[in-house]
Predicted model as a PDB file, atoms N, CA, C, CB and O in Angstrom, pLDDT in the B-factor column:
MODEL        1                                                                  
ATOM      1  N   PHE A   1      93.311 101.036 120.041  1.00 55.00           N  
ATOM      2  CA  PHE A   1      92.393 100.400 119.108  1.00 55.00           C  
ATOM      3  C   PHE A   1      90.973 100.281 119.663  1.00 55.00           C  
ATOM      4  CB  PHE A   1      92.910  99.033 118.741  1.00 55.00           C  
ATOM      5  O   PHE A   1      90.059  99.918 118.922  1.00 55.00           O  
ATOM      6  N   LYS A   2      90.771 100.571 120.914  1.00 62.00           N  
ATOM      7  CA  LYS A   2      89.466 100.390 121.525  1.00 62.00           C  
ATOM      8  C   LYS A   2      88.390 101.208 120.815  1.00 62.00           C  
ATOM      9  CB  LYS A   2      89.522 100.766 122.991  1.00 62.00           C  
ATOM     10  O   LYS A   2      87.297 100.696 120.575  1.00 62.00           O  
ATOM     11  N   ASN A   3      88.671 102.463 120.474  1.00 70.00           N  
ATOM     12  CA  ASN A   3      87.672 103.283 119.796  1.00 70.00           C  
ATOM     13  C   ASN A   3      87.379 102.786 118.386  1.00 70.00           C  
ATOM     14  CB  ASN A   3      88.135 104.722 119.743  1.00 70.00           C  
ATOM     15  O   ASN A   3      86.243 102.873 117.918  1.00 70.00           O  
ATOM     16  N   ILE A   4      88.392 102.269 117.712  1.00 70.00           N  
ATOM     17  CA  ILE A   4      88.177 101.687 116.386  1.00 70.00           C  
ATOM     18  C   ILE A   4      87.294 100.453 116.517  1.00 70.00           C  
ATOM     19  CB  ILE A   4      89.531 101.325 115.708  1.00 70.00           C  
ATOM     20  O   ILE A   4      86.417 100.219 115.684  1.00 70.00           O  
ATOM     21  N   GLU A   5      87.523  99.676 117.548  1.00 73.00           N  
ATOM     22  CA  GLU A   5      86.692  98.500 117.797  1.00 73.00           C  
ATOM     23  C   GLU A   5      85.240  98.911 118.047  1.00 73.00           C  
ATOM     24  CB  GLU A   5      87.237  97.699 118.997  1.00 73.00           C  
ATOM     25  O   GLU A   5      84.317  98.223 117.613  1.00 73.00           O  
ATOM     26  N   THR A   6      85.040 100.011 118.735  1.00 75.00           N  
ATOM     27  CA  THR A   6      83.686 100.512 118.980  1.00 75.00           C  
ATOM     28  C   THR A   6      83.007 100.883 117.665  1.00 75.00           C  
ATOM     29  CB  THR A   6      83.722 101.731 119.925  1.00 75.00           C  
ATOM     30  O   THR A   6      81.818 100.618 117.488  1.00 75.00           O  
ATOM     31  N   LEU A   7      83.745 101.491 116.748  1.00 71.00           N  
ATOM     32  CA  LEU A   7      83.182 101.904 115.460  1.00 71.00           C  
ATOM     33  C   LEU A   7      82.905 100.731 114.526  1.00 71.00           C  
ATOM     34  CB  LEU A   7      84.117 102.872 114.782  1.00 71.00           C  
ATOM     35  O   LEU A   7      81.861 100.675 113.875  1.00 71.00           O  
ATOM     36  N   THR A   8      83.849  99.798 114.468  1.00 70.00           N  
ATOM     37  CA  THR A   8      83.767  98.734 113.464  1.00 70.00           C  
ATOM     38  C   THR A   8      83.290  97.400 114.016  1.00 70.00           C  
ATOM     39  CB  THR A   8      85.100  98.544 112.828  1.00 70.00           C  
ATOM     40  O   THR A   8      82.814  96.552 113.261  1.00 70.00           O  
ATOM     41  N   GLY A   9      83.413  97.205 115.331  1.00 74.00           N  
ATOM     42  CA  GLY A   9      83.083  95.913 115.916  1.00 74.00           C  
ATOM     43  C   GLY A   9      84.183  94.893 115.751  1.00 74.00           C  
ATOM     44  O   GLY A   9      84.017  93.732 116.126  1.00 74.00           O  
ATOM     45  N   GLU A  10      85.318  95.313 115.188  1.00 69.00           N  
ATOM     46  CA  GLU A  10      86.444  94.414 114.957  1.00 69.00           C  
ATOM     47  C   GLU A  10      87.646  94.853 115.791  1.00 69.00           C  
ATOM     48  CB  GLU A  10      86.812  94.375 113.458  1.00 69.00           C  
ATOM     49  O   GLU A  10      87.825  96.039 116.065  1.00 69.00           O  
ATOM     50  N   THR A  11      88.452  93.895 116.183  1.00 71.00           N  
ATOM     51  CA  THR A  11      89.664  94.234 116.920  1.00 71.00           C  
ATOM     52  C   THR A  11      90.821  94.400 115.957  1.00 71.00           C  
ATOM     53  CB  THR A  11      89.988  93.159 117.971  1.00 71.00           C  
ATOM     54  O   THR A  11      90.787  93.876 114.844  1.00 71.00           O  
ATOM     55  N   GLY A  12      91.837  95.120 116.373  1.00 67.00           N  
ATOM     56  CA  GLY A  12      93.020  95.315 115.538  1.00 67.00           C  
ATOM     57  C   GLY A  12      92.907  96.542 114.673  1.00 67.00           C  
ATOM     58  O   GLY A  12      92.213  97.499 115.017  1.00 67.00           O  
ATOM     59  N   LYS A  13      93.591  96.514 113.545  1.00 67.00           N  
ATOM     60  CA  LYS A  13      93.631  97.668 112.643  1.00 67.00           C  
ATOM     61  C   LYS A  13      92.320  97.837 111.889  1.00 67.00           C  
ATOM     62  CB  LYS A  13      94.781  97.525 111.653  1.00 67.00           C  
ATOM     63  O   LYS A  13      91.601  96.871 111.636  1.00 67.00           O  
ATOM     64  N   ALA A  14      92.023  99.084 111.535  1.00 65.00           N  
ATOM     65  CA  ALA A  14      90.795  99.428 110.814  1.00 65.00           C  
ATOM     66  C   ALA A  14      91.103  99.517 109.329  1.00 65.00           C  
ATOM     67  CB  ALA A  14      90.191 100.768 111.331  1.00 65.00           C  
ATOM     68  O   ALA A  14      91.284 100.614 108.801  1.00 65.00           O  
ATOM     69  N   GLU A  15      91.164  98.392 108.657  1.00 66.00           N  
ATOM     70  CA  GLU A  15      91.601  98.351 107.255  1.00 66.00           C  
ATOM     71  C   GLU A  15      90.650  99.066 106.287  1.00 66.00           C  
ATOM     72  CB  GLU A  15      91.757  96.917 106.822  1.00 66.00           C  
ATOM     73  O   GLU A  15      91.108  99.633 105.296  1.00 66.00           O  
ATOM     74  N   ASN A  16      89.355  99.053 106.548  1.00 72.00           N  
ATOM     75  CA  ASN A  16      88.391  99.630 105.605  1.00 72.00           C  
ATOM     76  C   ASN A  16      87.691 100.859 106.154  1.00 72.00           C  
ATOM     77  CB  ASN A  16      87.362  98.600 105.227  1.00 72.00           C  
ATOM     78  O   ASN A  16      86.545 101.134 105.798  1.00 72.00           O  
ATOM     79  N   LEU A  17      88.365 101.595 107.011  1.00 80.00           N  
ATOM     80  CA  LEU A  17      87.764 102.763 107.646  1.00 80.00           C  
ATOM     81  C   LEU A  17      88.598 103.988 107.322  1.00 80.00           C  
ATOM     82  CB  LEU A  17      87.647 102.568 109.179  1.00 80.00           C  
ATOM     83  O   LEU A  17      89.825 103.946 107.417  1.00 80.00           O  
ATOM     84  N   LYS A  18      87.941 105.090 106.937  1.00 85.00           N  
ATOM     85  CA  LYS A  18      88.633 106.334 106.620  1.00 85.00           C  
ATOM     86  C   LYS A  18      88.013 107.468 107.417  1.00 85.00           C  
ATOM     87  CB  LYS A  18      88.574 106.634 105.103  1.00 85.00           C  
ATOM     88  O   LYS A  18      86.809 107.489 107.674  1.00 85.00           O  
ATOM     89  N   ILE A  19      88.856 108.402 107.798  1.00 87.00           N  
ATOM     90  CA  ILE A  19      88.383 109.662 108.350  1.00 87.00           C  
ATOM     91  C   ILE A  19      88.546 110.696 107.246  1.00 87.00           C  
ATOM     92  CB  ILE A  19      89.169 110.071 109.664  1.00 87.00           C  
ATOM     93  O   ILE A  19      89.614 110.808 106.644  1.00 87.00           O  
ATOM     94  N   LEU A  20      87.493 111.446 106.985  1.00 92.00           N  
ATOM     95  CA  LEU A  20      87.511 112.448 105.926  1.00 92.00           C  
ATOM     96  C   LEU A  20      87.572 113.839 106.536  1.00 92.00           C  
ATOM     97  CB  LEU A  20      86.273 112.309 105.016  1.00 92.00           C  
ATOM     98  O   LEU A  20      86.961 114.103 107.572  1.00 92.00           O  
ATOM     99  N   THR A  21      88.311 114.723 105.887  1.00 93.00           N  
ATOM    100  CA  THR A  21      88.477 116.078 106.381  1.00 93.00           C  
ATOM    101  C   THR A  21      88.618 117.042 105.210  1.00 93.00           C  
ATOM    102  CB  THR A  21      89.697 116.172 107.313  1.00 93.00           C  
ATOM    103  O   THR A  21      88.856 116.627 104.075  1.00 93.00           O  
ATOM    104  N   SER A  22      88.472 118.312 105.491  1.00 95.00           N  
ATOM    105  CA  SER A  22      88.746 119.338 104.483  1.00 95.00           C  
ATOM    106  C   SER A  22      89.952 120.177 104.904  1.00 95.00           C  
ATOM    107  CB  SER A  22      87.505 120.244 104.271  1.00 95.00           C  
ATOM    108  O   SER A  22      90.318 121.130 104.217  1.00 95.00           O  
ATOM    109  N   CYS A  23      90.560 119.827 106.015  1.00 94.00           N  
ATOM    110  CA  CYS A  23      91.659 120.596 106.597  1.00 94.00           C  
ATOM    111  C   CYS A  23      93.005 119.938 106.281  1.00 94.00           C  
ATOM    112  CB  CYS A  23      91.475 120.729 108.124  1.00 94.00           C  
ATOM    113  O   CYS A  23      93.233 118.795 106.678  1.00 94.00           O  
ATOM    114  N   PRO A  24      93.895 120.633 105.577  1.00 94.00           N  
ATOM    115  CA  PRO A  24      95.210 120.062 105.259  1.00 94.00           C  
ATOM    116  C   PRO A  24      96.020 119.686 106.499  1.00 94.00           C  
ATOM    117  CB  PRO A  24      96.002 121.041 104.426  1.00 94.00           C  
ATOM    118  O   PRO A  24      96.692 118.655 106.503  1.00 94.00           O  
ATOM    119  N   SER A  25      95.967 120.493 107.534  1.00 95.00           N  
ATOM    120  CA  SER A  25      96.710 120.177 108.756  1.00 95.00           C  
ATOM    121  C   SER A  25      96.173 118.922 109.423  1.00 95.00           C  
ATOM    122  CB  SER A  25      96.652 121.347 109.733  1.00 95.00           C  
ATOM    123  O   SER A  25      96.943 118.093 109.908  1.00 95.00           O  
ATOM    124  N   CYS A  26      94.851 118.780 109.448  1.00 92.00           N  
ATOM    125  CA  CYS A  26      94.243 117.586 110.045  1.00 92.00           C  
ATOM    126  C   CYS A  26      94.617 116.343 109.250  1.00 92.00           C  
ATOM    127  CB  CYS A  26      92.709 117.731 110.114  1.00 92.00           C  
ATOM    128  O   CYS A  26      94.935 115.305 109.832  1.00 92.00           O  
ATOM    129  N   LEU A  27      94.581 116.438 107.934  1.00 93.00           N  
ATOM    130  CA  LEU A  27      94.940 115.301 107.088  1.00 93.00           C  
ATOM    131  C   LEU A  27      96.374 114.861 107.370  1.00 93.00           C  
ATOM    132  CB  LEU A  27      94.772 115.659 105.597  1.00 93.00           C  
ATOM    133  O   LEU A  27      96.650 113.671 107.518  1.00 93.00           O  
ATOM    134  N   GLN A  28      97.273 115.824 107.441  1.00 93.00           N  
ATOM    135  CA  GLN A  28      98.676 115.511 107.697  1.00 93.00           C  
ATOM    136  C   GLN A  28      98.839 114.891 109.084  1.00 93.00           C  
ATOM    137  CB  GLN A  28      99.545 116.778 107.571  1.00 93.00           C  
ATOM    138  O   GLN A  28      99.568 113.911 109.239  1.00 93.00           O  
ATOM    139  N   GLY A  29      98.181 115.440 110.072  1.00 92.00           N  
ATOM    140  CA  GLY A  29      98.287 114.916 111.423  1.00 92.00           C  
ATOM    141  C   GLY A  29      97.719 113.518 111.558  1.00 92.00           C  
ATOM    142  O   GLY A  29      98.337 112.654 112.179  1.00 92.00           O  
ATOM    143  N   MET A  30      96.554 113.288 110.986  1.00 89.00           N  
ATOM    144  CA  MET A  30      95.924 111.969 111.091  1.00 89.00           C  
ATOM    145  C   MET A  30      96.676 110.909 110.295  1.00 89.00           C  
ATOM    146  CB  MET A  30      94.483 112.039 110.614  1.00 89.00           C  
ATOM    147  O   MET A  30      96.681 109.736 110.670  1.00 89.00           O  
ATOM    148  N   ALA A  31      97.313 111.316 109.196  1.00 88.00           N  
ATOM    149  CA  ALA A  31      98.058 110.375 108.365  1.00 88.00           C  
ATOM    150  C   ALA A  31      99.232 109.762 109.124  1.00 88.00           C  
ATOM    151  CB  ALA A  31      98.560 111.069 107.105  1.00 88.00           C  
ATOM    152  O   ALA A  31      99.700 108.682 108.766  1.00 88.00           O  
ATOM    153  N   ARG A  32      99.705 110.431 110.152  1.00 89.00           N  
ATOM    154  CA  ARG A  32     100.820 109.910 110.946  1.00 89.00           C  
ATOM    155  C   ARG A  32     100.462 108.595 111.649  1.00 89.00           C  
ATOM    156  CB  ARG A  32     101.251 110.947 111.980  1.00 89.00           C  
ATOM    157  O   ARG A  32     101.344 107.798 111.967  1.00 89.00           O  
ATOM    158  N   TYR A  33      99.192 108.379 111.885  1.00 84.00           N  
ATOM    159  CA  TYR A  33      98.752 107.193 112.629  1.00 84.00           C  
ATOM    160  C   TYR A  33      98.260 106.062 111.728  1.00 84.00           C  
ATOM    161  CB  TYR A  33      97.656 107.575 113.590  1.00 84.00           C  
ATOM    162  O   TYR A  33      97.830 105.019 112.220  1.00 84.00           O  
ATOM    163  N   GLU A  34      98.320 106.263 110.424  1.00 84.00           N  
ATOM    164  CA  GLU A  34      97.777 105.275 109.491  1.00 84.00           C  
ATOM    165  C   GLU A  34      98.452 103.909 109.620  1.00 84.00           C  
ATOM    166  CB  GLU A  34      97.920 105.779 108.070  1.00 84.00           C  
ATOM    167  O   GLU A  34      97.771 102.883 109.624  1.00 84.00           O  
ATOM    168  N   LYS A  35      99.763 103.885 109.724  1.00 82.00           N  
ATOM    169  CA  LYS A  35     100.470 102.598 109.826  1.00 82.00           C  
ATOM    170  C   LYS A  35     100.090 101.833 111.089  1.00 82.00           C  
ATOM    171  CB  LYS A  35     101.979 102.823 109.801  1.00 82.00           C  
ATOM    172  O   LYS A  35      99.882 100.621 111.045  1.00 82.00           O  
ATOM    173  N   SER A  36     100.001 102.532 112.199  1.00 79.00           N  
ATOM    174  CA  SER A  36      99.755 101.841 113.461  1.00 79.00           C  
ATOM    175  C   SER A  36      98.286 101.474 113.668  1.00 79.00           C  
ATOM    176  CB  SER A  36     100.221 102.698 114.603  1.00 79.00           C  
ATOM    177  O   SER A  36      97.985 100.511 114.373  1.00 79.00           O  
ATOM    178  N   THR A  37      97.369 102.232 113.058  1.00 79.00           N  
ATOM    179  CA  THR A  37      95.945 101.969 113.277  1.00 79.00           C  
ATOM    180  C   THR A  37      95.241 101.349 112.077  1.00 79.00           C  
ATOM    181  CB  THR A  37      95.253 103.240 113.644  1.00 79.00           C  
ATOM    182  O   THR A  37      94.196 100.716 112.230  1.00 79.00           O  
ATOM    183  N   GLY A  38      95.809 101.527 110.878  1.00 79.00           N  
ATOM    184  CA  GLY A  38      95.146 101.071 109.664  1.00 79.00           C  
ATOM    185  C   GLY A  38      94.064 102.033 109.209  1.00 79.00           C  
ATOM    186  O   GLY A  38      93.404 101.796 108.197  1.00 79.00           O  
ATOM    187  N   LEU A  39      93.883 103.105 109.942  1.00 81.00           N  
ATOM    188  CA  LEU A  39      92.843 104.091 109.665  1.00 81.00           C  
ATOM    189  C   LEU A  39      93.294 105.028 108.558  1.00 81.00           C  
ATOM    190  CB  LEU A  39      92.494 104.887 110.933  1.00 81.00           C  
ATOM    191  O   LEU A  39      94.276 105.751 108.725  1.00 81.00           O  
ATOM    192  N   GLY A  40      92.597 105.028 107.437  1.00 87.00           N  
ATOM    193  CA  GLY A  40      92.947 105.893 106.317  1.00 87.00           C  
ATOM    194  C   GLY A  40      92.423 107.297 106.512  1.00 87.00           C  
ATOM    195  O   GLY A  40      91.467 107.509 107.259  1.00 87.00           O  
ATOM    196  N   THR A  41      93.041 108.263 105.845  1.00 91.00           N  
ATOM    197  CA  THR A  41      92.569 109.643 105.862  1.00 91.00           C  
ATOM    198  C   THR A  41      92.549 110.163 104.439  1.00 91.00           C  
ATOM    199  CB  THR A  41      93.460 110.537 106.768  1.00 91.00           C  
ATOM    200  O   THR A  41      93.377 109.773 103.616  1.00 91.00           O  
ATOM    201  N   ASP A  42      91.611 111.039 104.151  1.00 92.00           N  
ATOM    202  CA  ASP A  42      91.528 111.630 102.819  1.00 92.00           C  
ATOM    203  C   ASP A  42      90.687 112.898 102.899  1.00 92.00           C  
ATOM    204  CB  ASP A  42      90.924 110.624 101.792  1.00 92.00           C  
ATOM    205  O   ASP A  42      90.007 113.155 103.892  1.00 92.00           O  
ATOM    206  N   TYR A  43      90.753 113.678 101.832  1.00 94.00           N  
ATOM    207  CA  TYR A  43      89.907 114.865 101.740  1.00 94.00           C  
ATOM    208  C   TYR A  43      88.485 114.453 101.355  1.00 94.00           C  
ATOM    209  CB  TYR A  43      90.484 115.877 100.710  1.00 94.00           C  
ATOM    210  O   TYR A  43      88.283 113.512 100.589  1.00 94.00           O  
ATOM    211  N   ILE A  44      87.533 115.159 101.888  1.00 94.00           N  
ATOM    212  CA  ILE A  44      86.121 114.881 101.593  1.00 94.00           C  
ATOM    213  C   ILE A  44      85.864 114.977 100.095  1.00 94.00           C  
ATOM    214  CB  ILE A  44      85.199 115.859 102.356  1.00 94.00           C  
ATOM    215  O   ILE A  44      85.203 114.107  99.528  1.00 94.00           O  
ATOM    216  N   VAL A  45      86.373 116.020  99.447  1.00 92.00           N  
ATOM    217  CA  VAL A  45      86.104 116.208  98.015  1.00 92.00           C  
ATOM    218  C   VAL A  45      86.727 115.112  97.165  1.00 92.00           C  
ATOM    219  CB  VAL A  45      86.622 117.562  97.559  1.00 92.00           C  
ATOM    220  O   VAL A  45      86.177 114.761  96.121  1.00 92.00           O  
ATOM    221  N   VAL A  46      87.856 114.567  97.584  1.00 92.00           N  
ATOM    222  CA  VAL A  46      88.493 113.474  96.838  1.00 92.00           C  
ATOM    223  C   VAL A  46      87.620 112.226  96.921  1.00 92.00           C  
ATOM    224  CB  VAL A  46      89.921 113.180  97.389  1.00 92.00           C  
ATOM    225  O   VAL A  46      87.420 111.538  95.920  1.00 92.00           O  
ATOM    226  N   GLU A  47      87.111 111.941  98.093  1.00 92.00           N  
ATOM    227  CA  GLU A  47      86.237 110.778  98.278  1.00 92.00           C  
ATOM    228  C   GLU A  47      84.936 110.940  97.493  1.00 92.00           C  
ATOM    229  CB  GLU A  47      85.930 110.571  99.771  1.00 92.00           C  
ATOM    230  O   GLU A  47      84.459 109.987  96.877  1.00 92.00           O  
ATOM    231  N   LEU A  48      84.363 112.141  97.514  1.00 93.00           N  
ATOM    232  CA  LEU A  48      83.139 112.404  96.737  1.00 93.00           C  
ATOM    233  C   LEU A  48      83.388 112.231  95.240  1.00 93.00           C  
ATOM    234  CB  LEU A  48      82.618 113.828  97.020  1.00 93.00           C  
ATOM    235  O   LEU A  48      82.594 111.601  94.543  1.00 93.00           O  
ATOM    236  N   ALA A  49      84.488 112.790  94.751  1.00 92.00           N  
ATOM    237  CA  ALA A  49      84.815 112.675  93.329  1.00 92.00           C  
ATOM    238  C   ALA A  49      84.996 111.218  92.927  1.00 92.00           C  
ATOM    239  CB  ALA A  49      86.084 113.471  93.003  1.00 92.00           C  
ATOM    240  O   ALA A  49      84.499 110.802  91.880  1.00 92.00           O  
ATOM    241  N   ALA A  50      85.696 110.440  93.739  1.00 91.00           N  
ATOM    242  CA  ALA A  50      85.908 109.024  93.425  1.00 91.00           C  
ATOM    243  C   ALA A  50      84.588 108.264  93.400  1.00 91.00           C  
ATOM    244  CB  ALA A  50      86.862 108.384  94.442  1.00 91.00           C  
ATOM    245  O   ALA A  50      84.382 107.406  92.542  1.00 91.00           O  
ATOM    246  N   ASN A  51      83.696 108.572  94.332  1.00 92.00           N  
ATOM    247  CA  ASN A  51      82.399 107.891  94.368  1.00 92.00           C  
ATOM    248  C   ASN A  51      81.483 108.313  93.231  1.00 92.00           C  
ATOM    249  CB  ASN A  51      81.714 108.154  95.685  1.00 92.00           C  
ATOM    250  O   ASN A  51      80.734 107.492  92.702  1.00 92.00           O  
ATOM    251  N   LEU A  52      81.534 109.577  92.850  1.00 91.00           N  
ATOM    252  CA  LEU A  52      80.652 110.077  91.792  1.00 91.00           C  
ATOM    253  C   LEU A  52      81.199 109.829  90.386  1.00 91.00           C  
ATOM    254  CB  LEU A  52      80.418 111.554  91.983  1.00 91.00           C  
ATOM    255  O   LEU A  52      80.438 109.534  89.464  1.00 91.00           O  
ATOM    256  N   LEU A  53      82.525 109.949  90.223  1.00 89.00           N  
ATOM    257  CA  LEU A  53      83.125 109.905  88.888  1.00 89.00           C  
ATOM    258  C   LEU A  53      83.944 108.646  88.617  1.00 89.00           C  
ATOM    259  CB  LEU A  53      83.996 111.103  88.696  1.00 89.00           C  
ATOM    260  O   LEU A  53      84.392 108.431  87.490  1.00 89.00           O  
ATOM    261  N   GLY A  54      84.141 107.820  89.626  1.00 91.00           N  
ATOM    262  CA  GLY A  54      84.921 106.593  89.452  1.00 91.00           C  
ATOM    263  C   GLY A  54      86.340 106.754  89.968  1.00 91.00           C  
ATOM    264  O   GLY A  54      86.817 107.866  90.192  1.00 91.00           O  
ATOM    265  N   ASP A  55      86.995 105.632  90.150  1.00 89.00           N  
ATOM    266  CA  ASP A  55      88.335 105.629  90.731  1.00 89.00           C  
ATOM    267  C   ASP A  55      89.376 106.345  89.877  1.00 89.00           C  
ATOM    268  CB  ASP A  55      88.774 104.222  90.960  1.00 89.00           C  
ATOM    269  O   ASP A  55      90.378 106.825  90.407  1.00 89.00           O  
ATOM    270  N   ASP A  56      89.161 106.425  88.584  1.00 93.00           N  
ATOM    271  CA  ASP A  56      90.126 107.053  87.663  1.00 93.00           C  
ATOM    272  C   ASP A  56      89.785 108.518  87.408  1.00 93.00           C  
ATOM    273  CB  ASP A  56      90.165 106.292  86.329  1.00 93.00           C  
ATOM    274  O   ASP A  56      90.219 109.081  86.402  1.00 93.00           O  
ATOM    275  N   TRP A  57      89.019 109.145  88.295  1.00 90.00           N  
ATOM    276  CA  TRP A  57      88.523 110.497  88.063  1.00 90.00           C  
ATOM    277  C   TRP A  57      89.639 111.523  87.909  1.00 90.00           C  
ATOM    278  CB  TRP A  57      87.620 110.906  89.189  1.00 90.00           C  
ATOM    279  O   TRP A  57      89.521 112.449  87.107  1.00 90.00           O  
ATOM    280  N   MET A  58      90.722 111.368  88.671  1.00 90.00           N  
ATOM    281  CA  MET A  58      91.781 112.374  88.627  1.00 90.00           C  
ATOM    282  C   MET A  58      92.501 112.367  87.278  1.00 90.00           C  
ATOM    283  CB  MET A  58      92.784 112.136  89.759  1.00 90.00           C  
ATOM    284  O   MET A  58      92.743 113.422  86.693  1.00 90.00           O  
ATOM    285  N   ARG A  59      92.837 111.190  86.797  1.00 92.00           N  
ATOM    286  CA  ARG A  59      93.521 111.078  85.509  1.00 92.00           C  
ATOM    287  C   ARG A  59      92.622 111.571  84.372  1.00 92.00           C  
ATOM    288  CB  ARG A  59      93.951 109.620  85.254  1.00 92.00           C  
ATOM    289  O   ARG A  59      93.074 112.301  83.490  1.00 92.00           O  
ATOM    290  N   GLU A  60      91.357 111.172  84.398  1.00 90.00           N  
ATOM    291  CA  GLU A  60      90.420 111.594  83.355  1.00 90.00           C  
ATOM    292  C   GLU A  60      90.196 113.099  83.385  1.00 90.00           C  
ATOM    293  CB  GLU A  60      89.087 110.866  83.513  1.00 90.00           C  
ATOM    294  O   GLU A  60      90.099 113.732  82.334  1.00 90.00           O  
ATOM    295  N   SER A  61      90.113 113.675  84.577  1.00 88.00           N  
ATOM    296  CA  SER A  61      89.938 115.124  84.703  1.00 88.00           C  
ATOM    297  C   SER A  61      91.155 115.860  84.158  1.00 88.00           C  
ATOM    298  CB  SER A  61      89.696 115.515  86.171  1.00 88.00           C  
ATOM    299  O   SER A  61      91.010 116.866  83.463  1.00 88.00           O  
ATOM    300  N   ALA A  62      92.343 115.373  84.464  1.00 90.00           N  
ATOM    301  CA  ALA A  62      93.567 116.005  83.961  1.00 90.00           C  
ATOM    302  C   ALA A  62      93.625 115.946  82.436  1.00 90.00           C  
ATOM    303  CB  ALA A  62      94.810 115.324  84.563  1.00 90.00           C  
ATOM    304  O   ALA A  62      94.022 116.918  81.794  1.00 90.00           O  
ATOM    305  N   LYS A  63      93.231 114.812  81.853  1.00 90.00           N  
ATOM    306  CA  LYS A  63      93.198 114.687  80.383  1.00 90.00           C  
ATOM    307  C   LYS A  63      92.244 115.711  79.783  1.00 90.00           C  
ATOM    308  CB  LYS A  63      92.774 113.256  79.962  1.00 90.00           C  
ATOM    309  O   LYS A  63      92.560 116.379  78.799  1.00 90.00           O  
ATOM    310  N   LYS A  64      91.072 115.818  80.397  1.00 87.00           N  
ATOM    311  CA  LYS A  64      90.054 116.743  79.893  1.00 87.00           C  
ATOM    312  C   LYS A  64      90.529 118.191  80.003  1.00 87.00           C  
ATOM    313  CB  LYS A  64      88.734 116.560  80.663  1.00 87.00           C  
ATOM    314  O   LYS A  64      90.284 118.995  79.104  1.00 87.00           O  
ATOM    315  N   ILE A  65      91.198 118.519  81.084  1.00 86.00           N  
ATOM    316  CA  ILE A  65      91.718 119.873  81.267  1.00 86.00           C  
ATOM    317  C   ILE A  65      92.791 120.178  80.237  1.00 86.00           C  
ATOM    318  CB  ILE A  65      92.277 120.052  82.682  1.00 86.00           C  
ATOM    319  O   ILE A  65      92.808 121.269  79.667  1.00 86.00           O  
ATOM    320  N   ARG A  66      93.701 119.216  79.987  1.00 87.00           N  
ATOM    321  CA  ARG A  66      94.741 119.435  78.976  1.00 87.00           C  
ATOM    322  C   ARG A  66      94.132 119.624  77.587  1.00 87.00           C  
ATOM    323  CB  ARG A  66      95.726 118.257  78.960  1.00 87.00           C  
ATOM    324  O   ARG A  66      94.621 120.427  76.793  1.00 87.00           O  
ATOM    325  N   LYS A  67      93.085 118.895  77.306  1.00 88.00           N  
ATOM    326  CA  LYS A  67      92.462 118.950  75.976  1.00 88.00           C  
ATOM    327  C   LYS A  67      91.593 120.194  75.796  1.00 88.00           C  
ATOM    328  CB  LYS A  67      91.620 117.701  75.741  1.00 88.00           C  
ATOM    329  O   LYS A  67      91.668 120.862  74.765  1.00 88.00           O  
ATOM    330  N   GLU A  68      90.767 120.505  76.801  1.00 85.00           N  
ATOM    331  CA  GLU A  68      89.780 121.569  76.649  1.00 85.00           C  
ATOM    332  C   GLU A  68      90.112 122.857  77.387  1.00 85.00           C  
ATOM    333  CB  GLU A  68      88.468 121.081  77.109  1.00 85.00           C  
ATOM    334  O   GLU A  68      89.507 123.895  77.121  1.00 85.00           O  
ATOM    335  N   GLY A  69      91.053 122.804  78.300  1.00 83.00           N  
ATOM    336  CA  GLY A  69      91.383 123.986  79.099  1.00 83.00           C  
ATOM    337  C   GLY A  69      90.551 124.019  80.372  1.00 83.00           C  
ATOM    338  O   GLY A  69      89.413 123.550  80.392  1.00 83.00           O  
ATOM    339  N   ILE A  70      91.115 124.565  81.418  1.00 78.00           N  
ATOM    340  CA  ILE A  70      90.454 124.571  82.721  1.00 78.00           C  
ATOM    341  C   ILE A  70      89.161 125.386  82.695  1.00 78.00           C  
ATOM    342  CB  ILE A  70      91.396 125.126  83.784  1.00 78.00           C  
ATOM    343  O   ILE A  70      88.194 125.036  83.371  1.00 78.00           O  
ATOM    344  N   GLU A  71      89.140 126.473  81.916  1.00 75.00           N  
ATOM    345  CA  GLU A  71      87.952 127.322  81.890  1.00 75.00           C  
ATOM    346  C   GLU A  71      86.740 126.551  81.370  1.00 75.00           C  
ATOM    347  CB  GLU A  71      88.202 128.563  81.022  1.00 75.00           C  
ATOM    348  O   GLU A  71      85.646 126.678  81.920  1.00 75.00           O  
ATOM    349  N   ARG A  72      86.923 125.764  80.329  1.00 71.00           N  
ATOM    350  CA  ARG A  72      85.804 125.003  79.762  1.00 71.00           C  
ATOM    351  C   ARG A  72      85.362 123.879  80.695  1.00 71.00           C  
ATOM    352  CB  ARG A  72      86.193 124.424  78.398  1.00 71.00           C  
ATOM    353  O   ARG A  72      84.170 123.594  80.811  1.00 71.00           O  
ATOM    354  N   VAL A  73      86.314 123.252  81.350  1.00 64.00           N  
ATOM    355  CA  VAL A  73      85.987 122.150  82.255  1.00 64.00           C  
ATOM    356  C   VAL A  73      85.192 122.672  83.447  1.00 64.00           C  
ATOM    357  CB  VAL A  73      87.273 121.434  82.734  1.00 64.00           C  
ATOM    358  O   VAL A  73      84.241 122.024  83.883  1.00 64.00           O  
ATOM    359  N   LEU A  74      85.567 123.833  83.979  1.00 64.00           N  
ATOM    360  CA  LEU A  74      84.865 124.384  85.136  1.00 64.00           C  
ATOM    361  C   LEU A  74      83.467 124.874  84.800  1.00 64.00           C  
ATOM    362  CB  LEU A  74      85.661 125.512  85.727  1.00 64.00           C  
ATOM    363  O   LEU A  74      82.598 124.897  85.672  1.00 64.00           O  
ATOM    364  N   LEU A  75      83.235 125.261  83.567  1.00 56.00           N  
ATOM    365  CA  LEU A  75      81.894 125.715  83.179  1.00 56.00           C  
ATOM    366  C   LEU A  75      81.035 124.511  82.949  1.00 56.00           C  
ATOM    367  CB  LEU A  75      81.931 126.609  81.915  1.00 56.00           C  
ATOM    368  O   LEU A  75      79.859 124.648  82.612  1.00 56.00           O  
TER     369      LEU A  75                                                      
ENDMDL                                                                          
END                                                                             
């Protein structure tokens, strides 16, 4: 936990800290330590989408794709 303490200034688990990656292997590997460290992991694009489009972005995007088709949504 010492390095987490250096980053956050708090001791113990890092409840509000995430490491972002674009690598599936890295995400899987880092997720193994989430319980013991409290350190979250996620994909960079998922975090960007949530910040730009809101927390419900995935559900809303899926609805739009079902209604309009993926080709129209991507354009």
